N, C-alpha and C positions, 0 to 999 in steps of 0.2 A: 128482191128477196132475196133471200140466199138456202145456200145449201151446200151439200157437202158430199162422199161420196154417200151414206148408208144413208144416213139425216136422221141419227139419234141419239147420239155426244154431245159432239157444241153445239152443233146447227139444233138441237133435238133441247139442250136445255134452254139455249140463250133464247129460240121459239116460247118455251112453255116463261121464259122469266118473263119475255113482255108480254104476253096475254096476261098473267097470273098480278106483272103491274098494271094491268093495263082494265082490272077487274071482273077479268075472263072469270067464274068458277072452272072452283078444279077440274069436274067431269069430261069437261067443256076442251080443254088443259090435255089431259089427259088421251081423250079419244082424235085431237090431234095430233097431237106422240105419236100416237096409233096407229095412224096413215102412211107410218112409213113402210109400216108391215107390209101394207096394202098397197100400195105406189110402189114397194121395189120388189115385189113379183107380180104388179101387170104388167100390161104393151112393154113398153122400154123402158121401165123400169127391170125388165125379166132380167130385161139383155146384160148390165148393168150386173145383176146382180148373181148372173149366171162367172161373167168375168172377173167378179173381183173373186166368188168362192174359187172357179184358176186358178186364176193367183197367190189362194189362200195356200190352198193343195202342195202345192209346188214344198212349205212350211210344215204343212199336220197333215195325214192323208184321211182322218176320219170326219164327216165332213159335218156330222155331232156335235164333235168340240167345237165348229169354228162360227154356227150358230148363232149362238151369244154376239160373240163379234157381231152380229149383223144383224141379230135381231134386236127390235124395240117393243123389250116389256116394262109391266108398269112398276116392273121394284125398283130398275134404272134411276126415274125418272123420280118415286119417291123416295127413294135414298136423297137422291140432290137434294131437298126435302126440306128431305126429316137433317140433312147436312148441317142447308144453308140456318130451318132452325136451329142446331141443338147449337152454333157457334154464338148466335145472333140474340136470341131469344125470337123474333117475329122475320114474314120473309120483304116485311116493308124495312125492315131498321136490315137487314142483310141486302135492300135494292140501295137506303139509304149507307151505309155507311162502311160491306161492302166492296157494294160495287161504283160509292158514290158514283149514285145514281139519283137525278131526283128528271122524280116521276114526274111533276105536276105539265111541268116542262113534260118528261118523254108524252106525256095525257097530250097536251095544245098540239106537239108536232104534227102524234099517227091519228086523231081525234077530229080532231080543226075538220 
């Protein structure tokens, strides 16, 4: 398990990379990423969201300006995948060359 404050940027991207490398379909990866919004607006997550908003409001008064910073949006994930593919040609090449990730070893470690 791993997490960060909002769960959508570094953590969300890392989860999307791992899930995709493991062969999870894109629709499921995006749905997993968007769960951040649900988890961050209900239960204990709502309290954390409120604290974060209050902290950010010390710098910015308008909550509408802050929301893109803390909400997960499928366009963010699409942009990250798009950039990885633009630079490396394929997601697999991004994993191999960009991250120097041994996908076969990752699969053995996580799916065994």
